[in-house]
N, C-alpha and C positions, 0 to 999 in steps of 0.2 A: 646805860648799865641793864646788860640782858639777864631777865630773872626767870625764874624755873617757877611755872605756875600751875597747881594742881587743880583741876575744875573737875567736882562732882557731880555725876549726873544719874540720870536714872528714867526709865518710862515715862513719858508724860511730862517731860520737862517742857517747860515754855519755848516754844522755837526760837523767837526774838531773842530771850533771856540766854538761850545758850551757844545759838550761830554767830550773834552780832559781837559780844565779849570774846569769845573763842578768836573771831577771824581778826577784830581790831587789835587783841594784844599779839596776836601773831603778827598783825601788819607793822607796829612799831618796834618788833625785833626780839619780843619775848618768846619764850619755850613753854608752850601750854600742852598739858597732858590731861586728856578727857578719858574719864574713866566712869565704869558703872559696875555695881556688884554682879558677879557672875558673870563678866564677859571679859573677853579680852581685846585685843589691840585688832582692829578691820570688822570686829561685830558693831553693830548699829543700834540706836536705841529709836523708838518712835518719840516723835515731839507732837505737842499739840499747840496751835495758834489760839491765843487768848484775845478777845477783841472787846471794846466797850461799846455797846452798842444802844444803850439807853435803858437797859434791864438793873434789877437791883444788884446783881454782880454781873462778872464777866461770860461771854460765850465761848464757847469751844469748839474747836475744827481741827481735822486732822492737820499735821505739820509736815515737816520733811524727817526720812530716817537721817540720823545724823551719826555720822560714822566716828566710833571712837580711836582714837590714834596710840592707847597705851591700855596693858591688863591691870585690872582691879588688883588682882592678887600679887603682883609685883611691887605695890605702892608701896615705899617708905617715907612718908609725911616729912621725918626731917630733912629729908635729900630736897625740899621744896621751899622755895621763899615766899610762896603767897599760896592763897585759898580763892576759889571762883565759886558759888553756890548759886546756880541758875534756880530760877523760881519753876511755877506750874505744880502740877500734884507732884512731881518726884520725892520732894520733900517729906512729905506725909508717909511715903514709903521708905526712903533714907533713914530718917531719923528711927525707923525700927531696927536698923541694922547695929549691932553694937559696933562692928568694925568701922563703918561710916563716923559713926558719933566719935567715936575715939581719934579717929583722923581728923575732924573738925576741932575737936577738943586740943589738939597737938596746937594748932593754928593759933588758935585764943590765948592759950596757955603760955605760950613762946611768943607772944606778942607780936605775931608775923602778919603783914598785912592781910584782911581778909574783905572781899566783895560777896555781896547778898543780894540778891533782889528779890521783890514779890513773896512769895511763900517758903524763899529761901532762910527765913529767919526762924520758921518751925526747926529747922535742924540744928541751927544755932542756939536755938531755947533749949533743945534736949541735951547741949553740953554742960549746962548748968552754969556756964561762965558769961552770962547777960548780964549780972547783978550790977546795977550803977551805970549801966551803957545806954548811951541815948541810941536809938533802933527806930528805924520805919520799916514798914512793909506793906505788903497788901492789908488793906483795912481790915479784912476779915482775921488776920493775925494778930491782931490788936491785944486781944485777950491772952494769948499766949506768951506774946512776948512781956506783958505787963506780968503774967503769973511765975515769969524765967526771971523778975526781979530788975527788969531795963525801964527806963522811960521812954514811953510812946512818943512820937516825933510825928503829930499829924500833919504832914507836909502835902503841899500839892503833888499830883500824880507824875508832874514833869520833874519834879527836884529829887534830893539826894541828901544824905546827911553822913559826915564824918565824924567820927569820936575816935579819936585816936588814930590808930591804923585800922579799924573798922568802918566799913562803907556800906551802907544800905541805902536801897531805894523801895519805892512802892510798885513800880511795873515796869515795863519796855520804855512806856512813853520818859522816862527818865535817862534812857542810854545817854544822853549828851551829859548831862550833871553827873551820873552816875560813874562811869566811863573816865570821865576827866578826873574826878576827885580823887578814883581809886588809881590812875596813873601818875597823878601827884604823889600818893602815899608810896606809890613802888619808887618813886625819882626817876621817874622816864624823863626824858627830855626830847621834845619834838623841836627842832629846828627848820625854820623856812627859807 
């Protein structure tokens, strides 16, 4: 079953956490509309590559220009089946945009599938709808997740957590687990 999925992006979204799920979801037959505030189809966002090189937190390098394929102003959340929120620094900006927060709130309130990775939990926390949910994210987001009333899941960086229709993960090393769990929540069947 093909699903229509909204991906909420912004400048300095983490490169892998944007490109990989976008391409993977398209590859299995879903429609994915990647949008960013104040941008239209054909515009692009800057991405950043976050790597784990032994410092106390990730390092950041310039990523690719990621082309958006839908216009933010045209988005009607009720027309979508699911939401993806990439991580990186974009969510700290996106959570300041009332329309973006309302879009994310729509998916959580309607109990539609939502996948968030890394700092994507910052946007979900801004919705006020994480109370009582099991959530993981990049470790630096633990305080925000707990202040939002969610139960922090301190899992390995290559793992993911599913709580109902909400799938979260700490960072891009979790892609195999995170994407697999999201596909299961979406009801996607892959046959070999």
